[in-house]
Backbone bond lengths (Angstrom), bond angles and torsions (degrees), N, CA, C in turn:
res aa  C-N    CA-C-N  psi(-1)  N-CA   C-N-CA  omega(-1)  CA-C   N-CA-C  phi
1 X - - - 1.504 - - 1.549 111.08 -
2 X 1.280 119.56 129.86 1.487 123.07 176.56 1.472 109.14 -58.75
3 X 1.383 115.29 147.24 1.449 125.22 174.74 1.519 107.27 -69.61
4 X 1.345 118.87 142.75 1.398 125.12 174.34 1.580 109.01 -116.63
5 X 1.339 114.92 127.78 1.503 114.59 173.77 1.416 109.47 -87.17
6 X 1.261 117.31 130.81 1.493 126.52 -179.61 1.484 114.03 -129.23
7 X 1.263 116.22 159.58 1.477 120.78 174.45 1.503 107.73 -114.72
8 X 1.309 112.86 147.59 1.541 122.94 175.00 1.478 107.04 -90.73
9 X 1.331 116.77 121.85 1.462 123.54 177.34 1.459 110.13 -115.96
10 X 1.362 118.19 139.99 1.392 121.18 -178.63 1.566 111.90 -131.34
11 X 1.254 116.93 143.52 1.464 123.00 173.53 1.554 105.67 -126.92
12 X 1.350 112.77 102.17 1.481 117.79 -169.93 1.541 109.24 -101.97
13 X 1.235 120.70 107.77 1.481 126.98 -179.64 1.501 112.58 -110.31
14 X 1.295 113.69 168.61 1.452 119.28 -177.09 1.504 105.67 -68.88
15 X 1.281 124.11 -32.20 1.467 126.55 -178.66 1.508 114.45 -91.37
16 X 1.359 116.67 -50.99 1.406 122.90 -176.07 1.524 112.17 -130.93
17 X 1.313 118.65 149.95 1.467 124.63 172.83 1.528 104.66 -115.96
18 X 1.325 114.41 125.14 1.475 118.89 177.78 1.556 107.44 -112.53
19 X 1.326 114.37 133.15 1.454 119.12 179.61 1.592 104.61 -126.13
20 X 1.341 115.53 147.55 1.366 118.70 -176.50 1.523 110.37 -155.16
21 X 1.360 120.60 150.13 1.395 124.03 168.48 1.528 110.91 -101.39
22 X 1.394 117.67 132.72 1.372 123.27 177.18 1.528 110.07 -124.40
23 X 1.350 116.73 147.73 1.505 117.05 174.65 1.601 106.67 -63.49
24 X 1.310 116.09 133.17 1.445 122.55 -174.03 1.601 105.95 -64.56
25 X 1.386 113.82 134.56 1.419 116.59 173.16 1.496 119.67 75.87
26 X 1.370 115.48 6.77 1.510 120.66 -179.39 1.442 110.61 -131.38
27 X 1.386 119.11 135.88 1.418 123.43 172.32 1.454 106.95 -80.68
28 X 1.271 121.76 105.58 1.377 128.25 -171.64 1.552 113.48 -149.86
29 X 1.298 117.47 167.63 1.441 118.91 172.00 1.529 111.06 -67.75
30 X 1.368 117.41 148.24 1.444 120.74 -178.69 1.556 112.11 -65.01
31 X 1.298 113.90 147.33 1.506 122.07 177.56 1.556 105.43 -72.87
32 X 1.352 118.73 -37.95 1.376 123.05 -177.01 1.537 106.84 -156.04
33 X 1.422 115.40 138.96 1.429 119.27 -179.48 1.476 106.79 -143.05
34 X 1.321 113.60 136.35 1.417 121.97 176.22 1.542 114.11 -136.67
35 X 1.321 119.08 149.70 1.432 121.96 -179.86 1.532 108.75 -122.99
36 X 1.320 113.38 132.33 1.494 121.25 -176.57 1.563 108.87 -122.73
37 X 1.401 116.60 141.80 1.426 117.56 172.76 1.500 111.76 -74.99
38 X 1.384 116.92 113.89 1.440 117.78 -171.02 1.551 113.32 -57.99
39 X 1.272 118.44 -38.79 1.472 121.17 -177.38 1.520 115.16 -62.58
40 X 1.335 117.77 -15.55 1.428 125.09 179.43 1.454 114.66 -81.45
41 X 1.357 116.93 -6.72 1.420 121.75 -179.12 1.556 112.21 -120.37
42 X 1.314 116.38 157.03 1.419 121.50 179.12 1.535 115.25 -86.06
43 X 1.378 116.10 -10.29 1.420 122.32 -178.36 1.549 110.84 179.39
44 X 1.304 115.76 178.03 1.446 119.65 -178.87 1.495 113.36 -70.03
45 X 1.383 115.18 -39.13 1.489 117.70 -175.86 1.510 114.88 -52.33
46 X 1.362 119.00 -48.65 1.362 119.05 177.68 1.537 117.62 -55.50
47 X 1.389 111.35 -36.59 1.535 115.84 176.93 1.514 109.20 -67.58
48 X 1.287 121.14 -41.68 1.406 125.86 -179.45 1.541 109.72 -61.39
49 X 1.418 111.00 -45.86 1.503 111.90 178.76 1.530 115.28 -60.58
50 X 1.353 114.00 -40.23 1.521 117.00 175.68 1.523 109.75 -61.45
51 X 1.279 116.77 -46.20 1.511 119.12 -174.29 1.538 108.83 -65.37
52 X 1.320 118.20 -48.81 1.426 118.04 -174.52 1.622 110.29 -67.74
53 X 1.278 114.84 -31.59 1.489 115.65 177.65 1.556 109.38 -67.02
54 X 1.269 118.86 -38.07 1.464 121.86 175.00 1.561 110.09 -68.05
55 X 1.299 113.79 -43.08 1.546 118.64 177.90 1.538 112.27 -56.31
56 X 1.364 113.73 -40.47 1.479 115.11 179.43 1.508 112.88 -63.06
57 X 1.300 116.31 -30.69 1.424 119.50 178.77 1.536 115.25 -77.76
58 X 1.329 112.04 -41.11 1.470 119.05 -174.80 1.486 116.25 -89.92
59 X 1.332 117.42 -27.69 1.472 121.53 178.34 1.567 109.53 -133.51
60 X 1.340 110.70 69.73 1.524 113.97 -176.15 1.606 114.09 -67.35
61 X 1.307 113.96 -19.82 1.467 119.76 -178.24 1.522 110.26 -77.46
62 X 1.312 119.99 -5.97 1.468 121.87 -172.39 1.538 109.47 -97.33
63 X 1.393 112.25 138.95 1.435 122.29 174.73 1.519 108.46 -112.73
64 X 1.355 114.70 127.69 1.460 120.89 178.18 1.549 111.79 -114.33
65 X 1.272 117.27 121.85 1.455 123.70 178.85 1.486 114.98 -124.24
66 X 1.367 115.03 -18.59 1.432 118.21 -178.60 1.473 114.59 -131.45
67 X 1.376 118.30 147.74 1.480 118.51 177.93 1.518 109.53 -145.14
68 X 1.344 114.18 155.52 1.482 121.36 171.09 1.522 107.17 -144.51
69 X 1.307 111.92 143.51 1.454 119.81 -176.83 1.526 110.56 -127.09
70 X 1.310 119.09 124.08 1.405 125.37 175.36 1.583 109.85 -82.68
71 X 1.246 119.96 121.78 1.433 123.42 -177.12 1.515 113.99 -124.86
72 X 1.279 120.35 149.42 1.401 126.09 177.62 1.574 108.56 -71.60
73 X 1.311 122.07 125.86 1.377 123.49 -179.14 1.507 113.92 105.33
74 X 1.341 117.97 176.19 1.429 120.84 179.46 1.579 112.06 -62.51
75 X 1.277 114.12 139.59 1.434 119.04 -177.62 1.554 107.89 -135.81
76 X 1.303 113.27 84.18 1.443 122.27 -178.31 1.480 112.22 -128.02
77 X 1.314 118.26 130.65 1.468 119.98 178.70 1.589 108.89 85.73
78 X 1.304 116.04 -167.04 1.438 122.39 -175.57 1.530 116.58 -90.18
79 X 1.336 112.28 -16.51 1.533 119.35 -179.43 1.476 113.17 -108.96
80 X 1.315 117.90 129.01 1.421 121.74 -175.82 1.579 108.25 -125.84
81 X 1.360 115.18 125.63 1.438 121.72 171.25 1.533 107.98 -101.42
82 X 1.302 117.76 117.58 1.507 120.64 -169.92 1.490 108.20 -75.39
83 X 1.388 115.14 143.85 1.437 121.30 -176.03 1.483 112.24 -74.75
84 X 1.360 117.24 -46.24 1.485 119.67 -176.74 1.475 113.63 -106.50
85 X 1.353 117.77 15.91 1.457 120.72 176.45 1.449 109.30 -139.11
86 X 1.419 119.47 151.08 1.398 121.94 179.87 1.549 113.20 -82.50
87 X 1.269 116.61 49.40 1.468 121.53 -174.19 1.563 110.66 -116.45
88 X 1.342 114.79 147.34 1.406 123.64 167.66 1.555 109.10 -128.40
89 X 1.278 119.46 120.63 1.433 120.91 -178.04 1.552 112.24 -125.78
90 X 1.324 115.49 155.05 1.451 120.89 178.14 1.573 107.67 -120.87
91 X 1.310 116.43 131.21 1.456 119.90 179.72 1.519 110.97 -61.68
92 X 1.354 117.88 -43.00 1.425 117.80 177.43 1.543 114.18 -67.57
93 X 1.296 116.38 -24.39 1.506 118.14 176.38 1.472 110.11 -71.57
94 X 1.370 118.06 -39.54 1.451 120.73 177.54 1.528 109.72 -64.53
95 X 1.411 114.55 -41.25 1.428 119.14 -178.49 1.468 111.77 -59.92
96 X 1.352 118.46 -47.17 1.396 126.37 -179.27 1.545 112.41 -62.98
97 X 1.407 116.14 -43.18 1.374 120.23 -176.25 1.517 112.43 -65.59
98 X 1.334 119.49 -29.06 1.483 121.31 -169.90 1.582 111.11 -123.34
99 X 1.380 116.41 13.23 1.400 119.64 175.93 1.539 114.14 63.47
100 X 1.299 117.41 39.44 1.434 122.99 -178.13 1.508 109.42 -100.43
101 X 1.353 119.17 144.32 1.430 121.10 -176.46 1.548 111.06 -92.75
102 X 1.279 118.45 -18.85 1.471 120.33 -177.60 1.544 109.53 -147.17
103 X 1.291 118.39 122.91 1.485 125.56 -179.83 1.467 107.51 -134.70
104 X 1.347 123.00 129.64 1.360 126.50 174.32 1.586 111.75 -135.24
105 X 1.351 112.78 147.66 1.469 117.30 169.81 1.528 106.78 -106.10
106 X 1.390 114.15 140.90 1.483 116.84 176.04 1.493 105.93 -136.60
107 X 1.269 116.27 154.55 1.508 121.45 175.75 1.532 108.41 -56.92
108 X 1.337 112.96 142.26 1.519 116.62 -174.33 1.542 112.55 -63.58
109 X 1.335 116.53 -34.71 1.457 116.94 -179.58 1.534 109.00 -83.96
110 X 1.329 120.07 -18.07 1.422 120.18 170.61 1.505 109.14 -65.79
111 X 1.338 115.32 -34.36 1.509 120.01 176.70 1.492 108.10 -66.90
112 X 1.265 121.22 -49.62 1.442 122.23 179.53 1.531 109.76 -59.83
113 X 1.279 121.27 -38.75 1.460 126.93 175.71 1.495 108.50 -55.52
114 X 1.346 117.36 -46.49 1.513 120.84 -176.21 1.452 109.10 -64.20
115 X 1.363 118.89 -32.26 1.515 119.84 -179.03 1.544 111.81 -74.62
116 X 1.314 119.96 -26.74 1.485 121.33 -169.65 1.530 112.54 -55.75
117 X 1.278 120.53 -46.53 1.490 115.57 179.75 1.546 115.12 -67.63
118 X 1.300 114.35 -10.00 1.494 118.19 -178.28 1.528 111.99 -102.53
119 X 1.292 117.59 2.29 1.502 120.16 -177.32 1.536 108.77 -77.82
120 X 1.317 111.30 137.78 1.521 117.82 175.09 1.517 108.76 -81.70
121 X 1.400 116.73 157.60 1.492 116.60 177.49 1.534 114.92 -53.03
122 X 1.295 117.49 -27.95 1.478 118.66 179.78 1.521 112.27 -68.57
123 X 1.290 117.25 -18.13 1.422 123.72 -179.21 1.570 115.11 -87.86
124 X 1.315 114.17 0.56 1.483 121.33 -176.62 1.521 109.04 -127.81
125 X 1.334 114.46 143.07 1.484 125.72 174.27 1.511 106.58 -116.04
126 X 1.267 115.28 117.38 1.544 117.78 176.38 1.553 114.62 -64.56
127 X 1.234 117.43 122.64 1.424 121.66 177.11 1.521 116.38 -96.58
128 X 1.342 117.05 -23.92 1.430 118.52 -178.00 1.523 108.79 159.38
129 X 1.299 116.45 177.39 1.450 119.87 179.55 1.501 116.39 85.58
130 X 1.425 118.07 -175.97 1.354 118.49 -178.86 1.488 118.44 -98.11
131 X 1.277 119.68 -138.80 1.467 124.01 -176.93 1.511 108.74 -98.65
132 X 1.371 118.64 135.76 1.444 119.14 179.57 1.531 113.35 -62.14
133 X 1.386 115.36 140.46 1.455 119.41 176.97 1.493 109.17 -80.94
134 X 1.290 121.27 132.17 1.449 122.64 178.83 1.516 111.22 -60.32
135 X 1.347 118.73 130.88 1.462 125.35 174.08 1.525 112.15 76.47
136 X 1.331 118.18 1.60 1.505 121.15 177.04 1.496 112.35 -76.19
137 X 1.335 117.29 154.28 1.482 118.52 178.73 1.557 111.50 -59.36
138 X 1.285 113.99 153.53 1.492 122.66 174.21 1.498 110.06 -126.91
139 X 1.341 115.88 147.77 1.495 122.76 176.65 1.525 109.58 -121.07
140 X 1.335 110.41 142.47 1.469 115.46 -179.36 1.551 108.30 -131.18
141 X 1.357 116.25 139.87 1.414 119.72 177.18 1.474 109.81 -151.82
142 X 1.338 117.03 160.23 1.459 118.08 -178.37 1.479 110.75 -169.63
143 X 1.309 118.70 137.18 1.468 127.00 178.55 1.502 109.74 -98.54
144 X 1.270 116.90 135.81 1.548 120.06 173.29 1.455 103.45 -158.32
145 X 1.378 121.70 -122.40 1.444 123.70 177.71 1.495 108.26 -62.82
146 X 1.375 118.03 -34.69 1.434 121.40 173.14 1.581 105.42 -131.56
147 X 1.397 116.03 -159.00 1.455 120.79 175.74 1.509 106.56 -122.84
148 X 1.312 117.71 123.51 1.469 123.18 179.34 1.509 107.41 -110.78
149 X 1.370 111.06 150.71 1.480 119.34 174.94 1.516 112.15 -147.80
150 X 1.294 116.82 156.37 1.461 120.01 179.44 1.519 110.57 -169.22
151 X 1.330 118.15 172.99 1.456 121.34 -174.72 1.563 107.91 -141.42
152 X 1.355 114.18 154.32 1.407 123.81 170.78 1.481 111.24 -121.25
153 X 1.374 118.50 129.04 1.435 124.89 -179.29 1.473 107.16 -123.63
154 X 1.327 116.51 130.58 1.488 118.76 -178.87 1.480 111.73 -71.35
155 X 1.327 112.74 136.17 1.534 118.52 -176.38 1.491 104.76 -146.89
156 X 1.341 118.19 118.89 1.413 123.00 -178.45 1.614 112.24 61.59
157 X 1.270 113.11 -120.69 1.443 119.41 -176.20 1.507 113.75 -96.41
158 X 1.365 118.07 1.67 1.449 120.28 -172.32 1.592 108.89 -150.50
159 X 1.284 114.90 -175.72 1.476 120.14 178.25 1.529 108.40 -98.67
160 X 1.270 112.44 144.09 1.482 121.44 171.08 1.509 111.55 -107.16
161 X 1.329 115.89 130.46 1.487 123.25 -176.71 1.511 108.96 -80.39
162 X 1.380 116.42 136.12 1.415 122.60 172.80 1.515 105.82 -116.33
163 X 1.342 120.02 111.01 1.470 117.59 178.12 1.539 110.20 -77.66
164 X 1.319 111.82 166.58 1.482 117.61 -171.54 1.566 111.18 -155.02
165 X 1.291 111.93 150.41 1.494 115.67 169.96 1.543 108.87 -111.18
166 X 1.301 116.36 40.31 1.374 121.27 -178.36 1.489 119.17 -55.42
167 X 1.310 115.76 -22.56 1.510 122.37 178.87 1.530 110.92 -65.42
168 X 1.327 117.75 -20.34 1.455 121.25 -178.36 1.530 115.60 -100.10
169 X 1.338 120.00 4.67 1.433 121.75 171.43 1.515 112.57 -65.58
170 X 1.306 114.96 158.10 1.496 120.03 175.70 1.468 113.52 -55.89
171 X 1.317 117.92 138.73 1.458 121.32 169.75 1.450 111.50 -66.37
172 X 1.373 117.57 128.25 1.490 120.31 177.86 1.458 112.32 -105.41
173 X 1.265 121.02 97.77 1.487 125.22 -173.04 1.496 111.79 -69.50
174 X 1.347 111.29 142.97 1.520 118.02 172.88 1.516 107.65 -116.79
175 X 1.292 114.12 120.35 1.485 119.44 177.15 1.507 114.84 83.93
176 X 1.298 116.96 164.29 1.430 124.91 -174.81 1.564 112.31 -54.61
177 X 1.286 116.02 -49.04 1.473 116.01 -175.54 1.587 112.64 -64.00
178 X 1.269 113.96 -40.38 1.499 116.04 175.66 1.569 111.98 -68.16
179 X 1.300 115.30 -27.31 1.549 119.57 175.88 1.513 105.91 -63.59
180 X 1.379 116.73 -43.93 1.448 120.30 -178.39 1.503 108.03 -68.05
181 X 1.318 119.75 -34.52 1.482 125.33 -179.45 1.528 104.91 -61.43
182 X 1.292 118.36 -48.63 1.480 121.49 -174.86 1.525 108.85 -60.86
183 X 1.312 119.79 -40.30 1.432 123.37 177.35 1.567 111.18 -67.66
184 X 1.287 117.03 -35.78 1.486 119.53 177.70 1.497 109.00 -70.33
185 X 1.359 120.53 -40.61 1.461 119.04 -179.36 1.557 110.10 -68.66
186 X 1.261 119.69 -33.94 1.475 120.75 -177.93 1.617 106.68 -74.65
187 X 1.266 119.34 -30.65 1.428 120.71 -177.34 1.513 112.50 -86.38
188 X 1.309 118.29 -34.81 1.495 118.46 -168.45 1.504 115.12 -126.85
189 X 1.389 119.18 -10.82 1.402 117.54 -171.63 1.550 111.95 -130.56
190 X 1.316 115.45 25.19 1.528 116.48 169.04 1.492 113.66 89.25
191 X 1.371 121.85 -1.36 1.485 119.34 174.98 1.516 111.21 137.01
192 X 1.373 113.84 149.55 1.466 117.41 179.17 1.462 108.52 -97.76
193 X 1.354 115.31 73.39 1.447 119.32 171.42 1.611 109.18 -116.73
194 X 1.258 119.12 158.32 1.485 120.29 -162.50 1.534 113.54 -69.09
195 X 1.356 116.92 -29.27 1.475 118.22 176.83 1.525 111.51 -67.09
196 X 1.422 116.25 -22.56 1.439 117.37 -179.03 1.521 109.21 -79.94
197 X 1.346 120.67 2.73 1.432 127.05 171.89 1.603 114.32 -113.26
198 X 1.367 109.50 -45.09 1.484 119.54 -172.50 1.583 106.73 -101.37
199 X 1.330 114.67 79.57 1.397 121.35 177.00 1.546 107.90 -176.84
200 X 1.296 117.98 178.07 1.453 119.09 179.06 1.482 111.22 -62.01
201 X 1.313 117.31 -45.11 1.541 120.13 177.55 1.532 108.36 -68.62
202 X 1.366 117.49 -29.81 1.428 119.73 179.28 1.552 112.08 -62.47
203 X 1.345 114.20 -40.75 1.524 116.51 175.04 1.512 107.83 -57.78
204 X 1.336 118.22 -46.41 1.488 119.09 179.70 1.513 112.63 -58.56
205 X 1.404 115.12 -40.06 1.439 120.15 179.56 1.483 113.69 -64.10
206 X 1.348 114.81 -41.39 1.465 119.32 178.94 1.545 112.71 -65.98
207 X 1.345 114.99 -37.21 1.500 121.40 175.53 1.465 109.37 -60.23
208 X 1.368 117.36 -47.93 1.446 121.61 -176.77 1.530 114.23 -68.95
209 X 1.332 113.49 -30.88 1.511 115.35 173.14 1.514 113.31 -69.69
210 X 1.318 117.76 -42.94 1.441 119.87 175.30 1.497 113.41 -59.75
211 X 1.284 114.97 -42.37 1.425 120.20 -178.65 1.535 113.32 -72.78
212 X 1.337 120.58 -47.27 1.405 124.97 -174.65 1.486 114.80 -86.93
213 X 1.324 120.14 -31.90 1.440 120.31 -178.86 1.540 114.82 -106.66
214 X 1.354 118.09 -27.25 1.450 123.26 -176.84 1.452 113.39 -100.20
215 X 1.349 117.43 -7.97 1.461 120.21 171.63 1.577 113.20 80.83
216 X 1.310 118.23 19.68 1.496 117.26 178.84 1.541 106.75 -81.85
217 X 1.316 115.09 140.36 1.463 119.11 -173.66 1.551 111.62 -76.62
218 X 1.247 116.30 139.56 1.484 120.36 177.08 1.552 107.53 -97.88
219 X 1.334 115.53 135.81 1.534 121.07 -179.73 1.590 102.60 -85.03
220 X 1.373 113.32 135.34 1.473 118.70 179.71 1.559 111.18 -58.08
221 X 1.359 117.70 -35.98 1.439 117.06 -176.75 1.567 110.60 -71.80
222 X 1.385 116.90 -27.50 1.483 115.75 175.75 1.505 109.95 -74.40
223 X 1.301 119.13 -37.50 1.437 120.13 179.68 1.509 108.95 -63.30
224 X 1.305 119.11 -40.40 1.508 122.82 179.30 1.539 108.80 -62.92
225 X 1.380 116.06 -42.73 1.458 119.40 -178.68 1.502 112.32 -64.27
226 X 1.320 115.23 -35.87 1.476 120.98 -177.97 1.468 111.01 -72.48
227 X 1.325 117.19 -24.12 1.533 119.99 174.48 1.459 113.49 -76.80
228 X 1.328 118.25 -19.76 1.505 124.27 177.10 1.390 116.65 -97.54
229 X 1.370 116.12 -29.95 1.524 121.91 -168.72 1.515 106.74 -126.39
230 X 1.328 113.99 173.18 1.481 123.30 173.09 1.461 110.29 -60.09
231 X 1.332 120.23 117.37 1.508 121.02 -178.17 1.449 116.96 -56.56
232 X 1.353 116.10 -34.52 1.437 118.62 179.76 1.567 111.20 -69.22
233 X 1.290 117.21 -35.26 1.468 122.29 177.89 1.510 108.29 -65.72
234 X 1.331 114.67 -45.54 1.482 119.69 179.56 1.528 111.53 -61.34
235 X 1.240 118.17 -43.06 1.447 122.93 -179.46 1.493 111.82 -63.22
236 X 1.315 116.76 -50.94 1.443 119.92 -177.70 1.520 112.49 -66.93
237 X 1.360 118.00 -41.92 1.469 118.39 179.22 1.478 113.05 -65.01
238 X 1.263 117.85 -40.83 1.534 120.70 179.11 1.504 111.86 -69.81
239 X 1.345 118.10 -36.14 1.402 124.07 176.28 1.550 111.13 -64.90
240 X 1.292 116.11 -49.16 1.474 118.19 -178.12 1.521 111.76 -68.43
241 X 1.269 117.60 -29.84 1.431 121.48 175.04 1.568 114.68 -77.79
242 X 1.303 115.38 -7.15 1.549 119.08 -177.57 1.523 108.54 66.39
243 X 1.364 119.32 31.89 1.392 120.76 -172.27 1.526 116.29 -101.25
244 X 1.409 114.67 -5.17 1.421 117.09 -179.33 1.579 110.38 -155.21
245 X 1.303 119.57 121.91 1.470 122.43 -178.37 1.517 113.12 -58.05
246 X 1.342 119.62 -44.48 1.459 121.72 -178.64 1.520 109.75 -65.41
247 X 1.284 123.09 -44.54 1.448 126.22 176.70 1.511 108.81 -60.65
248 X 1.328 116.25 -44.47 1.500 116.89 177.84 1.492 115.73 -59.19
249 X 1.300 113.80 -43.80 1.541 119.42 -179.91 1.526 108.92 -67.64
250 X 1.356 117.48 -36.96 1.463 119.84 176.23 1.491 114.77 -62.06
251 X 1.355 118.01 -38.71 1.425 121.14 -178.45 1.570 106.87 -75.84
252 X 1.224 118.53 -36.96 1.509 120.17 175.34 1.523 110.41 -59.85
253 X 1.350 117.73 -45.26 1.484 118.52 -179.40 1.491 110.17 -65.52
254 X 1.378 115.93 -41.10 1.408 120.83 175.16 1.547 112.38 -52.64
255 X 1.277 114.73 -45.56 1.464 120.09 -175.48 1.566 110.06 -72.37
256 X 1.240 118.38 -36.79 1.453 123.72 176.38 1.585 108.14 -56.73
257 X 1.338 115.58 -49.44 1.453 119.64 -176.98 1.477 110.40 -71.01
258 X 1.293 118.82 -33.19 1.460 126.94 -179.07 1.583 106.43 -64.26
259 X 1.349 115.79 -48.99 1.449 121.45 175.75 1.498 113.11 -58.38
260 X 1.294 118.04 -46.63 1.436 121.34 179.48 1.541 110.04 -65.59
261 X 1.289 123.78 -36.39 1.431 125.09 179.89 1.531 107.34 -69.57
262 X 1.370 118.59 -41.04 1.480 120.43 177.82 1.532 111.69 -60.83
263 X 1.309 116.52 -39.28 1.465 122.73 177.93 1.535 108.83 -65.15
264 X 1.301 119.35 -41.15 1.449 122.30 178.00 1.495 111.23 -55.47
265 X 1.349 114.67 -49.83 1.481 117.29 -179.92 1.507 110.97 -64.38
266 X 1.363 120.79 -39.73 1.385 122.61 177.98 1.524 113.18 -58.58
267 X 1.361 115.22 -39.44 1.499 118.65 179.23 1.532 109.88 -72.78
268 X 1.321 119.93 -31.62 1.493 122.33 -175.88 1.476 109.63 -62.54
269 X 1.310 120.56 -35.50 1.462 121.59 -176.78 1.530 114.17 -122.95
270 X 1.379 114.17 8.72 1.458 121.13 -178.67 1.515 108.01 54.09
271 X 1.332 117.93 58.28 1.462 123.66 -167.78 1.507 111.88 -76.15
272 X 1.369 116.41 71.03 1.430 122.29 175.81 1.542 112.45 -72.13
273 X 1.370 115.01 -14.60 1.469 119.82 170.89 1.482 115.81 -77.72
274 X 1.357 117.84 -11.89 1.424 122.20 171.00 1.460 113.35 123.85
275 X 1.308 116.88 156.76 1.485 126.42 172.10 1.522 105.83 -108.80
276 X 1.321 116.63 128.65 1.434 123.91 -177.37 1.518 109.38 -116.33
277 X 1.298 118.02 124.14 1.459 125.10 -177.60 1.539 107.90 -103.21
278 X 1.358 114.24 124.23 1.516 121.41 -178.35 1.466 104.08 -122.17
279 X 1.365 113.16 -160.03 1.454 119.92 173.32 1.488 113.19 94.25
280 X 1.410 116.02 157.40 1.412 118.70 -173.10 1.521 115.29 -72.02
281 X 1.362 117.73 -22.43 1.424 118.59 -172.65 1.557 108.63 -83.84
282 X 1.345 117.16 -30.01 1.465 121.32 -170.64 1.537 112.12 -62.88
283 X 1.362 114.80 -39.17 1.405 118.55 -178.60 1.536 114.56 -64.75
284 X 1.365 115.71 -28.47 1.410 119.82 177.70 1.529 115.65 -79.25
285 X 1.321 115.98 -19.05 1.500 121.31 -174.24 1.491 109.90 -119.40
286 X 1.370 117.65 32.78 1.450 122.34 -176.48 1.507 111.60 -52.18
287 X 1.272 117.21 -48.03 1.481 120.46 -175.86 1.536 112.98 -62.30
288 X 1.341 117.27 -33.92 1.497 118.62 177.88 1.539 109.16 -73.42
289 X 1.324 117.02 -30.80 1.492 118.57 177.86 1.528 115.38 -74.43
290 X 1.299 115.28 -27.17 1.478 121.54 -177.26 1.543 110.42 -76.76
291 X 1.283 120.26 -11.58 1.432 124.74 177.67 1.427 114.23 -163.84
292 X 1.325 117.74 179.39 1.442 119.02 175.77 1.475 115.68 75.13
293 X 1.348 118.69 -144.80 1.487 120.77 -172.67 1.453 119.30 -54.56
294 X 1.331 117.06 -39.04 1.487 121.45 179.27 1.481 111.67 -57.17
295 X 1.401 114.65 -50.27 1.459 117.00 -176.72 1.544 112.25 -71.92
296 X 1.285 115.30 -37.11 1.533 116.47 178.81 1.457 109.98 -64.08
297 X 1.308 118.90 -43.74 1.500 121.26 178.27 1.486 111.66 -64.54
298 X 1.275 118.84 -37.76 1.464 121.65 -176.19 1.548 105.05 -65.53
299 X 1.288 121.64 -47.10 1.430 123.44 -170.80 1.473 114.44 -84.79
300 X 1.350 120.45 -4.25 1.488 124.23 -176.03 1.497 110.33 -88.19
301 X 1.326 118.28 118.30 1.375 119.73 178.45 1.568 106.77 -161.30
302 X 1.296 118.99 146.26 1.426 121.86 -173.63 1.525 112.82 -71.92
303 X 1.392 115.92 -25.57 1.450 119.76 -178.40 1.507 114.02 -121.64
304 X 1.329 119.21 -31.52 1.449 122.38 -167.37 1.504 114.26 -115.79
305 X 1.300 117.91 33.34 1.423 120.03 -178.14 1.545 109.89 -64.16
306 X 1.419 117.62 -45.76 1.458 116.45 179.34 1.482 115.48 -59.25
307 X 1.338 117.00 -39.47 1.433 120.56 175.51 1.444 113.34 -61.02
308 X 1.341 117.16 -48.54 1.514 125.28 -177.41 1.544 106.43 -61.42
309 X 1.286 118.22 -42.57 1.485 119.53 -177.73 1.564 112.78 -62.17
310 X 1.356 112.25 -26.12 1.473 119.89 -176.15 1.601 110.90 -85.44
311 X 1.311 114.72 -21.26 1.533 118.60 -173.07 1.539 104.48 -72.13
312 X 1.365 112.82 127.32 1.504 117.70 174.69 1.502 113.68 -69.83
313 X 1.263 116.48 139.00 1.437 120.00 -178.79 1.516 108.86 -126.45
314 X 1.301 118.28 129.43 1.545 122.42 -177.17 1.456 109.58 -133.62
315 X 1.349 113.78 141.34 1.475 120.97 167.97 1.498 111.65 -93.87
316 X 1.279 114.73 129.19 1.505 120.39 -179.68 1.477 106.98 -81.12
317 X 1.331 117.18 124.70 1.407 121.09 178.38 1.584 111.79 -122.43
318 X 1.354 115.15 15.18 1.431 118.16 169.21 1.520 108.37 -63.72
319 X 1.367 118.11 139.15 1.435 120.36 -171.57 1.552 111.81 -65.41
320 X 1.344 120.72 -32.32 1.441 121.59 -173.89 1.616 109.68 -142.97
321 X 1.246 116.45 64.72 1.540 119.51 -177.91 1.530 110.54 -62.31
322 X 1.338 115.53 -37.78 1.530 120.19 -179.59 1.574 109.18 -63.22
323 X 1.268 115.48 -46.14 1.480 118.42 178.34 1.507 113.51 -63.67
324 X 1.272 115.90 -43.55 1.503 120.60 176.27 1.574 109.14 -58.11
325 X 1.308 118.66 -48.96 1.450 122.10 -179.34 1.545 109.61 -61.21
326 X 1.383 117.24 -42.26 1.431 120.37 179.86 1.502 111.94 -62.49
327 X 1.387 116.17 -37.37 1.423 119.61 176.25 1.486 113.84 -65.69
328 X 1.345 117.79 -38.80 1.440 122.30 174.10 1.505 113.39 -60.65
329 X 1.380 114.14 -41.48 1.461 121.86 178.59 1.571 109.12 -65.07
330 X 1.296 117.62 -43.20 1.407 121.57 -179.90 1.561 113.63 -61.99
331 X 1.300 118.74 -29.90 1.431 122.47 179.69 1.506 113.88 -84.27
332 X 1.316 114.59 -14.72 1.545 117.27 179.64 1.511 109.13 -69.82
333 X 1.345 115.20 141.88 1.432 122.63 175.35 1.496 109.55 -72.57
334 X 1.366 120.69 141.02 1.421 121.74 -179.15 1.526 111.06 -62.28
């Protein structure tokens, strides 16, 4: 069997680390993909070692010389300190350990941004707005363990990715209730920044705010469920099922703030090329993003309502956009 040159792509998150092999230079399905619980490992190198050992058994015809890893937080230079994990890794250390000739770290949402121009129509769900303008800027955001954001700006014959730490900007409240929320976050939840609202823990923070400060009653069975399971998963599942008023209001408030943040990014770069919503939470709440508070908050503005109504919004439903973007980055020449 002929040898196949592949790249190693990684999407390293606070909850899971995903590694995959992709044919170099081609947008295709992965040759091998595995998911590892990040907290079960002391660093990235042990995960790579486990993956490559399995790959050697299952895909012996594959040669791997290049790798790229999407990571939460700034990824500049050869040393990366992970935002949501107690890890410090060196690109040259990984290269030396596994005989790779080229290893890079990139911001996780910079990886998703790289994937956006390569997504097929089947990988997108239209949420609203008009038709994308060719070569216009695009904005990408997504809530999961944290909140990621990034941009694409057309340059020459292709798009150039602009990484961002937009998840850590200050939360900009709209209206009296959200002003009270900002005070609550600052006093009780570690700060009024947007990732503290738009993330898994952000859902739990919103729930606690509505319960403790706004007087919404908590059902005992929901409290018990949240003690046993991931609170964000409990909130979203109960809200989508219409099974609990407090969870339902929590998810509505989450979507209101999500829509407002998406509009902020659209205005920052005049994203006539579209706003793309990614992240683990979005896929679970598709129905709430397609209408209601997300759309109202996105289009609500004292001066730019007409512009925001025209901006195309899409939900990314590709199963692994971060891995695809990392694979594209790994194939790029330095």
